[in-house]
N, C-alpha and C positions, 0 to 999 in steps of 0.2 A: 322360601321356595316358590317359584312361580310355576304355573300350569296353564295349559289350554287343551282344547280338543281339536283334532284335525280329522276331517272326513276323508276316507280313502276307499278303495274298491274292496278292502276287506273289513270295513266297518270304521267306527269312530275311535281314533287312537288317542290316548292321553299322553301329551308331551310335557315333561316337567324338568326343571333344572334352575339354575340361577341366571343372572343376566350376563354370564360369560360362557356357559357351557350347558349342553344337554346332559342330563343324568339318568333319564328314564323314558321309556316308551311302554305304555301299558295297552294291552289288547282290550277289545270290548268284551271278550268272553275267554274262557280257558283258565289255566293255572296262572297265566300272567296277566290276568284281568287286574286293574289297579283302579283305585278311587283316590282323589286328592285327600290329603289330611285337611282337617278343619282350619288350620293355621296358614295353609297355602294361599296364594293370592293369584286370582285369574288375571292373566296378562298374555296376549298373543304376541307382543312385540319381540320378546326375547327368543321366539321360535320361528320367526319369519323365515330365516334361511333353512331351517330344518323342515318347515311345511313346504317350501318351495322345492327342496331337493327331494322330498318324499313324492311330491307331485310328479316330478321328472322321472323318478324311478318307476312308479307305477304306470307312466305313459311309455316306459320302455326306452327313455332317452337318457338314463343315467345308470352307470354301472358301478361307480364308486361314490361314497359320500365324502364331503370335505366339510366336516363340522367340528367345532371344539367340543370334545366329549369329557365328562368327568365320570371315570370308572372307579368303583370302589371294589375292594376285595382282598383276598389274601395274595401273596406273591404268586402262588400257583394259579389262582383264578384269573389274575391279570395276564399271566402268561398264555392261558388258554384263550382269553379274550383277544389278545394280541394275534395269536395264531388264526383265530376265526376271521379276522380282518384281512388275512393274507390269502384266503380262499377265493379264487377268481370267480367273477360274476358268471353265471350259468353252469358252474361246476359243483361238484360235491365231494366231500371227504367223509371218511368213516371216523368214528371215535378213536379207533386205533391209529389212523393216519394222523390225527391231531396229536395223539399222545406221543408218538414217535416223533412228530415235528418239534415238539418242546423238549425232546430228549428224556421223555419218561415213558417208554414203551409198555411198561406194565400197569400204568395209571389209567387205563381204558375207562374204568367205572368213575373214577374221580374226574376225569375229563367230561364225562356225561353229566356229573353233578354241577360241574362249574359251567358247562354249556347251559344247563337248565337255569341257572341263576343269572344269566345274562340280563342286565337291566335295560340294555338298549337294542332290543331285537330289531331285525331288518338292517339298521345301520351297522351294527356289529352282526354280521350274517350267520346267526346260529342256525337258521333254517337250512343251510347248506351242509350240515352234518347229518349223515344217515347212519343206520345200522349196518352191521356186517351183511355182505350179500345184497346191499342196495335197499334194504327195508326202511320204510319211513318209520321213524320212532318218535317218541314223545316230543311235544313241542307246546310252549307255554301259550300260543294262540289256538291250539287245536290242530289236529293232523290235517283237516280240510284246509286250514289257512296255510300250513307248511307246503302242502301240495299246490296251492294256488300261486305261492311265491316262486316255487321252483318251476312251475310251468310258465309263468310270466318270464322268468329268466331264460328259460330254454327257447321260448318263442322270439325273444329279442336279442339273444346273445350274438347271433350272426350278423345282425344289422349294426352292432356296436364295435365290430373288430376294426 
């Protein structure tokens, strides 16, 4: 597994994967803070496109990522991650909305758990999922980070139409 760090407005993100796909983004703090395993190899080259697209995203110039991803999980978790990728830039959905979207309307809590396991946040936009009534709920990078990402998208969504 290769890894590198990439500096962003929300801190230094850990990017990890192999030479063909991104498989993890770790936040600098919060529940999704990650450190490289001792056997991982530091190499920025496999993540050049990811770093460039993240820079464009944070500059408000990119609303969809176009990267090869390696997502692992159960069939249900992968369905949730696929549904997250369909939430438009600058918009939010509730956990219930996502559950209904995948045809499992009673699986709201399971959707929340799968959302919380998202190994590639930002690129797979789990930050766009909010609680019932619009409340910001748990986020692996911390609620401050979630709020910053949503604010960034709200500020730039009109300019990307």
